[in-house]
Structures are given as structure tokens and as C-alpha cells.
KEKEDO-679755 format. One line per field, with one value per residue (C-alpha): residue in one letter; x, y, z. Coordinates in steps of 0.05 Angstrom, whole numbers, plus 5000, padded with zeros to 4 digits. Example, Ala and Ser with C-alpha at 12.3 -4.5 7.8 and 13.67 -1.06 7.14 Angstrom:
res	[a, s]
east	[5246, 5273]
north	[4910, 4979]
up	[5156, 5143]
This chain:
res	[m, s, d, t, r, r, v, l, i, a, g, a, g, a, v, g, g, y, i, g, a, h, l, a, r, a, g, h, a, v, t, l, i, d, p, w, w, e, n, v, v, a, i, r, a, r, g, l, s, i, t, g, i, t, a, e, e, a, f, t, q, p, v, r, a, l, g, v, g, e, t, q, s, l, v, r, e, a, p, f, d, y, a, f, v, a, m, k, s, y, d, t, r, w, a, a, e, l, v, l, p, h, l, g, p, d, g, v, i, a, s, a, q, n, g, i, n, d, p, t, i, a, a, a, a, g, p, e, r, t, v, g, i, v, v, a, g, i, a, a, e, l, v, e, p, a, r, i, r, r, a, v, p, r, g, r, p, g, n, l, e, i, g, e, l, d, g, r, s, t, e, r, v, a, a, l, a, d, l, l, s, a, v, d, s, t, l, v, t, t, d, l, p, s, r, r, w, t, k, l, v, v, n, a, m, r, n, a, v, s, a, a, t, g, l, t, g, n, d, i, t, r, v, d, a, v, r, r, a, a, i, r, i, g, g, e, a, i, r, v, g, r, a, k, g, l, t, v, g, r, v, t, g, i, d, p, d, d, l, q, g, a, a, e, g, d, a, e, r, l, a, r, v, e, a, i, m, l, a, g, t, r, d, g, t, r, l, d, f, q, r, p, s, m, g, q, d, v, l, r, g, r, r, t, e, i, d, h, i, n, g, l, v, v, a, g, a, e, e, t, g, t, a, a, p, g, n, r, a, v, l, d, i, v, r, a, i, e, r, g, r, l, t, p, a, p, d, r, l, a, g, v, a, v, g, p, g]
east	[1194, 1153, 1089, 1088, 1093, 1079, 1134, 1135, 1201, 1219, 1278, 1312, 1380, 1438, 1410, 1336, 1349, 1391, 1344, 1286, 1322, 1341, 1270, 1226, 1271, 1258, 1186, 1159, 1105, 1159, 1141, 1200, 1183, 1234, 1258, 1287, 1252, 1312, 1319, 1244, 1243, 1306, 1273, 1210, 1250, 1302, 1301, 1343, 1415, 1456, 1527, 1578, 1643, 1628, 1600, 1538, 1509, 1494, 1425, 1375, 1309, 1250, 1214, 1158, 1173, 1142, 1147, 1139, 1079, 1052, 1044, 0972, 0955, 0964, 0906, 0862, 0913, 0919, 0958, 1034, 1062, 1127, 1149, 1225, 1262, 1322, 1326, 1377, 1366, 1347, 1291, 1270, 1209, 1178, 1198, 1160, 1096, 1090, 1081, 1055, 0972, 0998, 1029, 0973, 0952, 0993, 1050, 1108, 1155, 1235, 1299, 1349, 1404, 1451, 1449, 1395, 1343, 1292, 1272, 1234, 1196, 1169, 1146, 1113, 1092, 1086, 1136, 1089, 1094, 1171, 1219, 1301, 1344, 1418, 1455, 1517, 1556, 1533, 1568, 1528, 1526, 1470, 1533, 1470, 1396, 1372, 1448, 1473, 1542, 1553, 1639, 1644, 1622, 1558, 1552, 1582, 1549, 1502, 1512, 1447, 1420, 1343, 1310, 1257, 1262, 1252, 1301, 1249, 1254, 1194, 1160, 1153, 1223, 1245, 1196, 1222, 1301, 1277, 1247, 1317, 1346, 1333, 1379, 1433, 1457, 1417, 1413, 1369, 1389, 1374, 1412, 1384, 1417, 1482, 1481, 1461, 1522, 1573, 1553, 1547, 1630, 1649, 1610, 1639, 1711, 1693, 1646, 1668, 1741, 1710, 1681, 1734, 1794, 1753, 1786, 1755, 1760, 1816, 1859, 1834, 1867, 1927, 1952, 1975, 1961, 1886, 1887, 1908, 1857, 1801, 1827, 1816, 1748, 1739, 1770, 1731, 1661, 1671, 1681, 1623, 1579, 1605, 1599, 1517, 1514, 1515, 1552, 1600, 1621, 1670, 1686, 1708, 1737, 1776, 1763, 1734, 1783, 1841, 1815, 1797, 1867, 1898, 1862, 1880, 1949, 1969, 2017, 2016, 1935, 1952, 2007, 1945, 1894, 1931, 1957, 1881, 1858, 1926, 1900, 1840, 1860, 1891, 1841, 1782, 1743, 1732, 1737, 1791, 1720, 1680, 1673, 1630, 1566, 1588, 1649, 1600, 1550, 1607, 1632, 1556, 1556, 1494, 1484, 1522, 1494, 1547, 1495, 1459, 1523, 1588, 1542, 1514, 1584, 1592, 1519, 1536, 1608, 1564, 1518, 1571, 1616, 1667, 1712, 1707, 1756, 1767, 1697, 1688, 1737, 1710, 1642, 1652, 1696, 1636, 1589, 1648, 1652, 1576, 1567, 1621, 1687, 1727, 1740, 1763, 1838, 1878, 1900, 1854, 1840, 1931, 1916, 1875, 1917, 1942, 2012, 2061, 2054]
north	[9020, 9032, 8979, 8909, 8886, 8817, 8779, 8706, 8686, 8631, 8591, 8592, 8584, 8623, 8693, 8677, 8654, 8714, 8759, 8730, 8716, 8798, 8826, 8778, 8808, 8883, 8854, 8835, 8791, 8736, 8678, 8634, 8566, 8516, 8443, 8424, 8387, 8393, 8460, 8467, 8426, 8453, 8525, 8507, 8471, 8516, 8575, 8614, 8623, 8678, 8694, 8748, 8764, 8799, 8772, 8834, 8795, 8739, 8729, 8667, 8683, 8647, 8651, 8612, 8562, 8522, 8460, 8472, 8424, 8468, 8529, 8520, 8525, 8597, 8619, 8625, 8682, 8748, 8767, 8788, 8847, 8828, 8758, 8748, 8697, 8664, 8597, 8581, 8607, 8536, 8535, 8610, 8608, 8551, 8588, 8649, 8621, 8587, 8654, 8685, 8666, 8695, 8763, 8828, 8869, 8916, 8870, 8876, 8791, 8813, 8763, 8757, 8708, 8709, 8695, 8760, 8734, 8788, 8771, 8706, 8735, 8796, 8736, 8703, 8760, 8817, 8874, 8922, 8876, 8865, 8885, 8875, 8869, 8850, 8824, 8853, 8837, 8788, 8732, 8677, 8605, 8548, 8511, 8456, 8459, 8535, 8563, 8618, 8645, 8713, 8722, 8792, 8859, 8883, 8948, 8969, 9013, 8986, 8908, 8905, 8950, 8954, 8973, 8981, 8938, 9007, 9047, 9083, 9117, 9103, 9103, 9021, 9013, 9072, 9033, 8970, 9005, 9015, 8949, 8913, 8968, 8920, 8874, 8908, 8976, 8984, 9037, 9037, 9037, 9074, 9028, 8949, 8906, 8939, 8925, 8852, 8850, 8880, 8832, 8767, 8792, 8780, 8706, 8682, 8706, 8668, 8633, 8588, 8577, 8564, 8507, 8483, 8479, 8471, 8520, 8571, 8646, 8672, 8611, 8626, 8691, 8670, 8614, 8651, 8618, 8619, 8682, 8710, 8652, 8692, 8764, 8734, 8715, 8771, 8809, 8782, 8782, 8856, 8863, 8829, 8873, 8941, 8900, 8895, 8969, 8965, 8997, 8960, 8985, 8973, 8893, 8884, 8943, 8948, 9006, 8954, 8983, 8959, 8894, 8888, 8916, 8865, 8816, 8833, 8831, 8903, 8888, 8950, 8931, 8868, 8880, 8927, 8893, 8832, 8881, 8902, 8828, 8800, 8863, 8835, 8765, 8805, 8862, 8828, 8833, 8763, 8703, 8644, 8591, 8628, 8584, 8612, 8581, 8547, 8517, 8507, 8475, 8419, 8398, 8384, 8342, 8395, 8423, 8489, 8554, 8550, 8570, 8619, 8652, 8631, 8613, 8686, 8717, 8658, 8673, 8749, 8738, 8711, 8749, 8815, 8780, 8786, 8742, 8704, 8637, 8630, 8634, 8588, 8539, 8535, 8530, 8463, 8451, 8465, 8432, 8359, 8370, 8362, 8310, 8267, 8266, 8316, 8333, 8405, 8413, 8477, 8472, 8452, 8523, 8530, 8556, 8607, 8639, 8707, 8734, 8688, 8622]
up	[0874, 0947, 0922, 0904, 0840, 0823, 0785, 0738, 0723, 0680, 0693, 0771, 0766, 0757, 0735, 0749, 0820, 0840, 0808, 0838, 0907, 0907, 0889, 0937, 0985, 0967, 0979, 0912, 0908, 0865, 0824, 0803, 0748, 0733, 0698, 0748, 0800, 0856, 0855, 0860, 0923, 0954, 0947, 0981, 1035, 1047, 1005, 0965, 0984, 0962, 0961, 0925, 0940, 1009, 1063, 1075, 0999, 1032, 1047, 1040, 1019, 1026, 0944, 0921, 0864, 0817, 0761, 0692, 0712, 0764, 0713, 0694, 0774, 0757, 0714, 0792, 0805, 0798, 0725, 0741, 0719, 0691, 0668, 0654, 0611, 0645, 0613, 0560, 0488, 0456, 0509, 0502, 0456, 0508, 0559, 0536, 0512, 0580, 0620, 0574, 0595, 0666, 0646, 0658, 0604, 0606, 0627, 0592, 0592, 0577, 0559, 0629, 0585, 0545, 0471, 0429, 0439, 0439, 0373, 0395, 0449, 0410, 0359, 0405, 0465, 0398, 0394, 0438, 0508, 0491, 0530, 0546, 0603, 0588, 0641, 0642, 0704, 0743, 0731, 0785, 0788, 0813, 0846, 0871, 0887, 0920, 0927, 0883, 0878, 0855, 0834, 0814, 0846, 0851, 0844, 0784, 0733, 0682, 0716, 0683, 0624, 0603, 0545, 0489, 0421, 0381, 0427, 0449, 0521, 0564, 0625, 0633, 0620, 0667, 0730, 0708, 0719, 0791, 0802, 0783, 0820, 0887, 0842, 0829, 0778, 0730, 0663, 0622, 0544, 0474, 0433, 0470, 0406, 0408, 0490, 0462, 0423, 0464, 0521, 0459, 0452, 0523, 0530, 0455, 0481, 0544, 0548, 0478, 0511, 0580, 0542, 0489, 0543, 0610, 0644, 0701, 0676, 0700, 0677, 0610, 0618, 0651, 0594, 0539, 0481, 0513, 0516, 0461, 0427, 0470, 0436, 0373, 0379, 0417, 0368, 0302, 0336, 0343, 0264, 0262, 0301, 0274, 0194, 0222, 0233, 0317, 0370, 0402, 0469, 0521, 0532, 0605, 0612, 0548, 0493, 0432, 0377, 0417, 0427, 0349, 0337, 0384, 0344, 0270, 0295, 0328, 0371, 0416, 0420, 0429, 0505, 0526, 0518, 0552, 0600, 0616, 0628, 0666, 0718, 0718, 0746, 0800, 0829, 0857, 0794, 0789, 0828, 0817, 0822, 0765, 0710, 0658, 0648, 0574, 0621, 0673, 0617, 0593, 0664, 0676, 0603, 0595, 0524, 0514, 0475, 0436, 0375, 0401, 0419, 0365, 0318, 0309, 0317, 0243, 0214, 0222, 0189, 0134, 0122, 0119, 0079, 0141, 0171, 0234, 0237, 0302, 0312, 0274, 0297, 0368, 0354, 0315, 0377, 0427, 0381, 0378, 0462, 0458, 0427, 0465, 0411, 0446, 0522, 0535, 0531, 0544, 0483, 0437, 0402, 0400, 0318, 0342, 0381, 0356, 0365, 0386, 0409]
């Protein structure tokens, strides 16, 4: 977009900070709000440092940052055109209510989170002011205050997907996609719920498995039993999504029929899925240091989003009368790890693995 937009982002972590730095670099007036004061101080002192898998992606960008307690000062300023919620799913409601008073009358608010939080934001802001951003392929990590690194390629089609809650194609969604094209490649979707669930499948089989096992993204795939546990968990999530009437798309390059079939014991489909997954550890699709965000949370002793990811799969299974025992197992394991009753280990999901052990 050629004109400067005012953008307010609740959450200056991996996703919020990454989006904010790129939008500020493109000339937009970005304000980040973050509850981690050390992060706010560091951003003020030296800007946000962004790195990716190529040297060209590295830059440092000054961005305005406020602590949560400083947000009330925005009342003296012009309203914002866009507000993004980029907090953990369990912080969605209060984060939305924090930014809403500063959003202009024609402004929109969007979830840029894991999980499915559009209904929560719509309950606070009204569905007429709510749109959604599916962060389909960024895989960023806040490695220390004011420093974010990305571990997957930039520019692949649909890394950011933007849609209306009701599936309409609107000018405001097109404008938001144009704005976010400064961050990464964008697509407009007319089926936001299905795109959300497709991302949920990815998170169910990677985030939760990393949290339960302590493994990085690539090591999840390299360890046979863990890879096959992830396949079962992902296939169950596809089955549940379809039972809910959703159209599940390709999951990290894997045909959803193949993934569901592999999870249900089809040996030919299992071989095909494993070959694609293993190729992804060798082709630069994901760098070895990449650790899914729930795995990062466990490593740092923080609360995870397990209830908002695999918990949604389990709840969906109960609603639709389908089975999701692998998701139930990982849900229980990660809850126990959160509470200090278990520690992550590669063999935690041994009983979940599909196919030969």
C-alpha cells in the first residue's frame, strides 16, 4: 500500500514482532504492546532484530513498543486502522479488549495466532469488525528480547492467509492482504474456518509432539516412532475436521487423504507420507534449530497452548462422535509436563505411533 496505515499489535513476540518489524520497515506507523517488560525495553533500546534462512532477510528495525500498563496513553492519539492480536490463545480475550478502544470506527481487528480464536475476538469486537489472519508458514522464534529468527523460507504461496469470518470477498480483506504483503506472501481465503483447521492439524502434530518429546522440528521427523505418532495425531485431526464439515487442505505439502489414511493404517499411504516428511528435513524447508512454539514454551517453563490446539481436536471428536485417542494422549501428557509431573522425552508417545515400531 502506498499510504501509511496505523497498526496496533498486541504481542511483540515471534509473530507479532515479526509482522510489526516488517510493516514498520515498509513505512507504516506500528505500535507494539507486550507484557514482557524486558522485551519492550530491548526493542526501545536497539530495535527489533530479524533474521531468516538467507542473509537478505536480516535487518534491524526501530519499532515503537509499549508495556501493557502504558496502553492507556494511546487515548490521546489518532485511532488505529488495524489491530492484530498476536498473543497466546489463552490471552486472546483480554488482549482484544486492550486494543479495541484505540481502533478507529472503520478499523478491523484480526487474530494472528495459533488456535481458533476468531470467535473470541468477534465476541469482544463484534463480527462486523473482525477478520482473520492464518499464519500458515512463518515459524519464527523470539530467541531473546528484541531478537527474532525465522527457520522456514519466506515467500512461499499462502504463508499468510486472510479472510472474512463469513467467507465474503471484501475490499477490506483485499486491503489487509495488500498491507501484509510487506511481511510475506499473502492469499485471500473465502473459507477461513477450513484454513484455520488445516493450520490446527499442523500444530497438533508438530507443536504438541515437540512439547511432549523435547525434540526440535526436524528431529520429530527423524525419530521413527515420534514421526509415526505425529502422523496418527495429524490424521485424527483431519478426520475430526472433516466430521465438522470443514475442507482440510494440504498439510505441510502432504495430501490430507494420504495423511488420514496413513494414520488409519494404510501402509502405502504411510510410506508416501513418511517420504515427504523425511525429505523436508533435507531440503531446507526447515532449519535444524527450529523448535515449534509449544516446545519452546515447555523448554522455558511456560504455559502451553495445548488446550487450544489438541484440546480442540479432542473436543471436536466428542462433538462429532469420532475418535482421537492420539490427541487425547498427547493432551494429557503435555498437561502433566506443564504441571511438573512429567518431563519431555522421545518415548512419551511410543504408544501413539502408527505402523511398525
